[in-house]
C-alpha positions as CSV (number, residue, x, y, z in Angstrom):
1,X,14.0,-64.8,-8.0
2,X,16.4,-66.9,-9.5
3,X,16.3,-67.4,-12.2
4,X,19.0,-69.9,-13.9
5,X,21.6,-72.9,-12.3
6,X,24.9,-71.5,-11.5
7,X,26.2,-74.2,-9.9
8,X,25.5,-78.1,-8.5
9,X,28.7,-79.0,-6.3
10,X,28.6,-82.1,-7.7
11,X,27.0,-83.4,-10.7
12,X,24.5,-86.5,-9.2
13,X,23.6,-82.7,-7.0
14,X,24.2,-85.9,-4.0
15,X,24.9,-82.6,-1.4
16,X,21.6,-81.7,-2.4
17,X,23.1,-78.2,-2.3
18,X,22.3,-75.2,-5.7
19,X,23.5,-72.1,-6.8
20,X,21.7,-70.4,-8.6
21,X,21.6,-66.3,-9.4
22,X,19.6,-63.9,-8.7
23,X,18.7,-60.4,-10.8
24,X,21.4,-58.7,-9.0
25,X,23.8,-60.4,-10.8
26,X,24.3,-62.4,-7.1
27,X,24.8,-66.4,-5.9
28,X,22.6,-67.8,-3.2
29,X,23.1,-71.0,-2.2
30,X,20.1,-73.6,-2.4
31,X,18.2,-76.9,-1.3
32,X,16.9,-79.0,-3.3
33,X,13.7,-80.1,-1.8
34,X,12.0,-81.9,-3.9
35,X,10.9,-82.2,-7.7
36,X,7.0,-81.9,-8.8
37,X,6.0,-83.1,-12.0
38,X,2.9,-81.7,-13.2
39,X,0.7,-82.1,-16.8
40,X,3.9,-83.3,-18.6
41,X,6.5,-80.8,-17.4
42,X,9.0,-80.4,-14.4
43,X,8.7,-77.8,-11.2
44,X,12.5,-77.7,-8.7
45,X,11.3,-77.3,-5.0
46,X,14.1,-75.5,-3.3
47,X,15.1,-73.0,0.8
48,X,17.8,-70.7,0.9
49,X,20.5,-72.6,2.4
50,X,20.6,-70.8,5.6
51,X,19.0,-71.0,9.6
52,X,16.4,-67.9,9.2
53,X,14.7,-70.0,6.1
54,X,11.3,-70.1,6.3
55,X,10.0,-70.6,3.1
56,X,9.9,-73.2,-0.3
57,X,11.0,-71.7,-3.2
58,X,9.4,-72.9,-6.8
59,X,11.3,-72.7,-10.0
60,X,9.7,-74.1,-13.3
61,X,12.7,-76.2,-15.7
62,X,12.7,-75.9,-18.4
63,X,15.9,-77.8,-20.4
64,X,18.6,-76.5,-22.6
65,X,20.3,-79.2,-23.9
66,X,21.1,-82.6,-22.6
67,X,23.5,-81.4,-19.6
68,X,21.8,-77.8,-18.9
69,X,18.7,-76.6,-18.2
70,X,17.1,-73.8,-16.6
71,X,15.3,-72.3,-13.7
72,X,12.4,-69.6,-14.3
73,X,10.4,-68.1,-12.3
74,X,6.2,-69.0,-12.2
75,X,3.5,-66.4,-11.7
76,X,0.6,-68.1,-12.7
77,X,-0.8,-67.7,-8.4
78,X,-2.8,-71.1,-9.0
79,X,0.1,-73.2,-10.3
80,X,1.9,-72.3,-7.3
81,X,-0.5,-73.1,-5.0
82,X,-1.2,-77.3,-7.4
83,X,2.6,-77.4,-7.8
84,X,2.7,-76.3,-3.1
85,X,0.2,-78.7,-2.7
86,X,1.7,-81.3,-4.5
87,X,4.5,-80.9,-3.1
88,X,3.9,-81.1,0.7
89,X,1.0,-83.6,0.4
90,X,4.6,-85.9,-0.9
91,X,6.3,-84.2,1.4
92,X,4.2,-84.7,4.4
93,X,6.2,-87.5,6.9
94,X,8.8,-85.4,6.1
95,X,8.7,-81.5,7.1
96,X,5.8,-80.1,9.6
97,X,3.6,-78.5,7.5
98,X,1.1,-74.9,8.6
99,X,-1.7,-75.0,8.2
């Protein structure tokens, strides 16, 4: 869905809201859930910031420079599941996951 970081509400992301621009050029608010490191790569786990959201979005973090990064979609289903499994394990006490 979203590919590039559009805006972070504060420099430290303390409130957890990240605004990304989707493929249609529309801004979409997401709530930051976690950052997962796997085999030297970092992945951000987000959920859309609305009451109806029930699925997370996992994007690969690619550094542009010291202050900017891009979030890129992942096509590899096995990699997505591996990152999601790590996310579930790290957050099992915070979220109720359905099996």
